[in-house]
C-alpha positions as CSV (number, residue, x, y, z in Angstrom):
1,X,13.3,53.1,8.3
2,X,12.0,56.7,8.0
3,X,14.1,59.2,6.7
4,X,12.8,61.8,9.1
5,X,14.7,65.2,9.2
6,X,13.9,68.8,11.2
7,X,13.4,71.2,8.6
8,X,12.5,74.9,9.2
9,X,9.9,76.3,6.0
10,X,9.9,79.7,4.6
11,X,7.5,80.7,7.1
12,X,9.7,79.8,10.4
13,X,7.7,76.9,11.4
14,X,9.9,74.3,12.6
15,X,8.6,70.4,11.7
16,X,9.7,66.9,11.6
17,X,9.2,66.1,8.1
18,X,9.4,62.8,6.4
19,X,10.3,62.6,2.5
20,X,7.1,63.2,0.4
21,X,5.2,63.6,3.8
22,X,1.4,65.3,3.0
23,X,-1.6,65.6,5.5
24,X,-3.4,62.9,3.4
25,X,-0.7,60.8,4.3
26,X,0.0,61.4,7.9
27,X,-3.9,61.8,8.6
28,X,-4.5,58.2,7.3
29,X,-1.2,56.7,8.7
30,X,-3.6,56.5,12.1
31,X,-4.8,53.2,11.9
32,X,-8.3,54.3,13.0
33,X,-9.1,56.7,10.1
34,X,-7.5,54.0,7.9
35,X,-9.7,51.7,8.7
36,X,-12.8,54.1,8.4
37,X,-11.5,54.7,4.9
38,X,-11.0,50.7,3.9
39,X,-14.4,50.4,5.4
40,X,-16.3,53.2,3.1
41,X,-14.5,51.8,0.4
42,X,-15.2,48.1,0.6
43,X,-18.3,48.4,2.0
44,X,-16.8,46.4,5.1
45,X,-17.2,47.0,8.8
46,X,-14.4,46.0,10.5
47,X,-13.8,47.9,14.1
48,X,-10.0,46.5,15.1
49,X,-7.5,48.8,13.4
50,X,-5.0,45.8,14.3
51,X,-6.1,44.2,11.4
52,X,-4.5,46.3,9.0
53,X,-0.9,45.2,8.6
54,X,0.5,48.6,7.1
55,X,3.5,48.0,4.6
56,X,4.1,51.4,3.3
57,X,7.2,51.8,1.0
58,X,9.9,54.1,2.4
59,X,12.9,53.3,0.8
60,X,15.6,55.5,2.0
61,X,18.2,54.8,-0.8
62,X,15.4,54.9,-3.5
63,X,13.9,57.9,-2.9
64,X,11.4,57.8,-5.6
65,X,10.3,54.4,-4.3
66,X,8.0,55.7,-1.8
67,X,3.9,55.5,-2.2
68,X,1.4,57.2,0.2
69,X,-0.2,54.3,1.9
70,X,-0.4,50.5,1.5
71,X,-1.7,47.9,3.8
72,X,-3.3,44.1,3.8
73,X,-6.1,43.4,5.3
74,X,-8.8,41.1,4.4
75,X,-6.4,38.8,2.1
76,X,-6.1,42.2,-0.2
77,X,-3.2,44.4,-0.9
78,X,-4.3,48.0,-1.2
79,X,-2.6,50.9,-2.4
80,X,-3.7,54.5,-1.7
81,X,-2.5,57.7,-3.6
82,X,-3.2,61.3,-3.0
83,X,-2.6,63.5,-5.8
84,X,-3.2,67.2,-6.0
85,X,-2.1,67.1,-9.7
86,X,-3.3,64.9,-12.3
87,X,-0.8,62.5,-13.4
88,X,-1.6,59.6,-16.3
89,X,1.4,57.9,-15.1
90,X,0.5,56.7,-12.0
91,X,-0.3,53.1,-13.4
92,X,3.3,52.9,-13.9
93,X,4.1,54.3,-10.6
94,X,1.9,51.6,-8.9
95,X,3.6,49.0,-10.9
96,X,6.7,49.6,-9.3
97,X,5.3,50.0,-6.0
98,X,3.8,46.5,-6.2
99,X,6.5,44.7,-7.5
100,X,8.5,45.9,-4.6
101,X,5.9,45.1,-2.0
102,X,5.8,41.9,-3.4
103,X,9.3,41.1,-3.9
104,X,9.3,41.7,0.0
105,X,6.8,39.6,0.8
106,X,8.3,36.6,-1.0
107,X,11.7,37.1,0.0
108,X,12.2,34.0,2.0
109,X,9.6,31.7,-0.2
110,X,10.8,29.6,-3.1
111,X,9.6,31.2,-6.1
112,X,11.0,28.0,-8.1
113,X,9.5,25.7,-6.4
114,X,6.5,23.2,-7.5
115,X,4.2,24.7,-4.8
116,X,2.0,27.8,-5.7
117,X,3.1,31.1,-3.6
118,X,0.1,32.8,-2.4
119,X,0.1,36.8,-2.6
120,X,-3.0,39.2,-1.7
121,X,-4.5,40.4,-4.5
122,X,-4.3,44.2,-5.3
123,X,-6.4,47.3,-5.2
124,X,-5.4,50.6,-6.4
125,X,-7.1,53.7,-5.7
126,X,-6.2,57.7,-6.3
127,X,-7.6,60.4,-3.9
128,X,-7.4,63.5,-6.1
129,X,-8.5,66.9,-5.2
130,X,-6.7,69.2,-7.4
131,X,-7.6,72.2,-9.1
132,X,-8.4,70.7,-12.4
133,X,-11.9,69.7,-13.5
134,X,-11.9,65.9,-13.3
135,X,-14.8,63.2,-13.2
136,X,-16.2,61.9,-10.2
137,X,-14.7,58.3,-11.1
138,X,-11.8,57.5,-13.7
139,X,-9.7,54.6,-14.3
140,X,-6.5,54.9,-15.3
141,X,-4.6,51.8,-17.1
142,X,-1.4,50.7,-17.7
143,X,-2.2,49.4,-21.6
144,X,-2.8,53.4,-21.7
145,X,0.7,53.9,-21.9
146,X,1.8,51.4,-24.5
147,X,3.2,52.8,-27.8
148,X,1.3,49.7,-29.6
149,X,-2.2,50.6,-29.3
150,X,-5.0,48.3,-29.5
151,X,-3.1,45.1,-29.4
152,X,-3.4,42.1,-26.7
153,X,-0.8,42.8,-24.1
154,X,0.4,40.3,-21.4
155,X,0.4,42.9,-18.4
156,X,-2.5,45.3,-17.0
157,X,-2.7,47.5,-14.1
158,X,-5.9,49.3,-13.5
159,X,-6.1,52.2,-10.8
160,X,-9.3,54.2,-9.8
161,X,-9.1,57.7,-9.5
162,X,-11.8,59.2,-6.9
163,X,-12.7,62.9,-6.9
164,X,-12.8,64.6,-3.4
165,X,-13.7,68.2,-4.6
166,X,-16.8,69.9,-3.7
167,X,-19.7,67.5,-4.1
168,X,-18.0,64.5,-5.7
169,X,-18.0,61.3,-4.3
170,X,-20.4,62.5,-1.7
171,X,-21.5,58.7,-0.4
172,X,-17.9,58.3,0.2
173,X,-17.4,61.1,2.0
174,X,-20.4,60.7,4.3
175,X,-19.4,56.8,5.1
176,X,-15.9,58.1,5.6
177,X,-16.0,61.3,8.1
178,X,-12.0,61.5,7.8
179,X,-12.3,61.8,4.3
180,X,-14.7,64.0,4.1
181,X,-13.3,66.3,7.0
182,X,-10.0,66.2,4.9
183,X,-11.6,67.2,1.7
184,X,-13.5,69.9,3.5
185,X,-10.2,71.7,4.5
186,X,-8.7,71.3,1.7
187,X,-11.3,73.0,-0.3
188,X,-11.1,75.7,2.3
189,X,-7.5,76.5,1.5
190,X,-8.4,76.7,-1.8
191,X,-11.1,79.0,-1.6
192,X,-9.3,81.4,0.9
193,X,-6.1,81.6,-1.1
194,X,-7.8,83.3,-3.7
195,X,-8.1,86.2,-1.4
196,X,-5.3,86.4,0.8
197,X,-1.7,85.0,1.2
198,X,-1.2,81.2,1.3
199,X,0.0,81.2,5.0
200,X,-2.9,83.4,6.3
201,X,-5.5,81.0,4.1
202,X,-4.1,77.8,5.6
203,X,-4.2,79.3,9.1
204,X,-7.6,80.5,8.7
205,X,-8.6,77.1,7.2
206,X,-7.0,75.3,10.3
207,X,-8.8,77.7,12.7
208,X,-12.2,77.2,11.7
209,X,-11.9,73.4,10.9
210,X,-10.9,73.1,14.8
211,X,-13.7,75.7,15.9
212,X,-16.5,73.9,13.8
213,X,-15.1,70.2,14.8
214,X,-13.2,69.4,11.2
215,X,-10.1,67.3,11.9
216,X,-10.3,68.7,15.5
217,X,-8.2,66.6,17.3
218,X,-5.7,65.6,14.0
219,X,-5.4,69.5,13.4
220,X,-4.9,70.3,17.5
221,X,-2.5,67.1,17.9
222,X,-0.2,68.0,14.4
223,X,-0.8,71.9,14.0
224,X,2.6,73.1,12.9
225,X,3.5,69.7,10.7
226,X,0.0,70.3,9.1
227,X,0.4,73.9,8.2
228,X,3.7,73.4,7.1
229,X,2.6,70.4,4.9
230,X,-0.1,72.3,3.8
231,X,1.8,75.6,2.7
232,X,4.2,73.2,0.8
233,X,1.7,71.2,-1.0
234,X,0.0,74.1,-2.4
235,X,3.5,75.9,-3.5
236,X,4.6,72.7,-5.0
237,X,1.1,72.0,-6.8
238,X,1.2,76.0,-7.9
239,X,5.0,75.1,-9.2
240,X,4.2,72.2,-11.2
241,X,1.0,73.9,-12.6
242,X,3.5,76.9,-13.5
243,X,6.0,74.7,-15.3
244,X,3.1,72.9,-17.3
245,X,2.1,76.4,-18.4
246,X,5.5,77.7,-19.0
247,X,6.2,74.4,-21.4
248,X,2.9,74.6,-23.2
249,X,3.5,78.4,-24.0
250,X,7.1,77.3,-25.2
251,X,5.8,74.6,-27.2
252,X,2.9,76.6,-28.8
253,X,5.7,79.6,-29.6
254,X,8.0,76.5,-31.1
255,X,5.1,75.4,-33.3
256,X,3.8,78.8,-34.3
257,X,7.6,79.7,-35.5
258,X,7.9,76.5,-37.0
259,X,4.6,77.0,-39.0
260,X,5.4,80.5,-39.7
261,X,8.8,79.4,-41.3
262,X,7.1,76.5,-43.2
263,X,4.6,78.6,-44.5
264,X,7.1,81.3,-45.7
265,X,9.1,78.3,-47.3
266,X,6.1,77.3,-49.0
267,X,5.1,80.8,-50.3
268,X,8.6,81.5,-51.5
269,X,8.5,77.7,-53.5
270,X,5.0,78.7,-54.9
271,X,6.5,82.2,-55.9
272,X,9.6,80.5,-57.4
273,X,7.1,78.5,-59.7
274,X,5.2,81.8,-60.9
275,X,8.5,83.3,-61.5
276,X,10.0,80.6,-63.4
277,X,7.0,80.1,-65.8
278,X,6.9,83.6,-66.9
279,X,10.6,83.6,-67.1
280,X,10.3,80.8,-69.9
281,X,7.9,83.1,-71.6
282,X,10.5,85.8,-72.1
283,X,9.0,88.2,-69.4
284,X,11.6,90.4,-68.0
285,X,12.1,91.1,-63.9
286,X,10.3,94.6,-64.4
287,X,7.7,92.9,-66.2
288,X,7.3,90.2,-63.5
289,X,7.5,92.4,-60.7
290,X,4.2,94.6,-62.4
291,X,2.1,91.3,-62.7
292,X,3.0,90.1,-59.0
293,X,2.8,93.6,-57.7
294,X,6.2,93.0,-56.1
295,X,9.2,95.1,-56.0
296,X,11.8,94.6,-58.6
297,X,14.5,94.1,-56.4
298,X,12.6,91.3,-54.8
299,X,12.2,89.1,-58.4
300,X,15.7,89.9,-59.1
301,X,16.8,88.4,-55.8
302,X,14.8,85.7,-56.2
303,X,16.1,84.8,-59.7
304,X,19.6,85.6,-58.0
305,X,19.1,82.4,-56.0
306,X,17.8,80.4,-58.5
307,X,20.9,81.4,-61.0
308,X,18.0,82.8,-63.2
309,X,19.0,86.6,-63.4
310,X,21.0,86.6,-66.7
């Protein structure tokens, strides 16, 4: 069941939006595009989109338990995620997704029986097109999140992240026109938003792409939704980036303040030690102050704190 509701965005565009809708998910929900992407990834040459058994999680109760695209074909369960902001926690999210999918697939079988239950092997892919510089291909592992490092563990999950930005993964994009066109569309938005308002940047990217045959049919068919989603995605990405930057600045400021306080305390402790040695030699506060090039009042205050003034 889709949790579909009509919304009006800040720019007055009325669209039907499902939870966590993205242009990527909407584009590759169409089986023809999804099969083309799968063929490009796997090196297969399937031509019948109906071979795909789409089973994307759309849990209306547990809103966080949703993934972009998951499907079974060729005895393989593929989970595809689109990300415009890097997250090292995707392997754990994939673990939740795959657990729910396998649970649904085996609901009617006897898991306590003596016969082996057959399940499709999983594949986890992340398609990244964010602002941060990322390698062309990167493997994210569940074990990277474990608190105990270097020890043998009984559970692993590997997700491959592919960078779609610029010239990255050109061969893959050449093999899948839908993916190439999507990457070009998002690249243009990122380029134009540096020169104009976000809504104008998205509108210009849509207009140019349609004129140049880039995602032409998709954008003509879903123009209002694609525009609204693109604006929402970019705003959300900007918001998350700003939150991370603010968190870093706060942490940096706290660390600086803590370091200053620790340094001040350490300096006072060292000064106490010097004063104590001089006091034992019979030097007065005035003599100590003169030696240390400090105000007499400062030395007297430090001696009072230690109960040594008299």
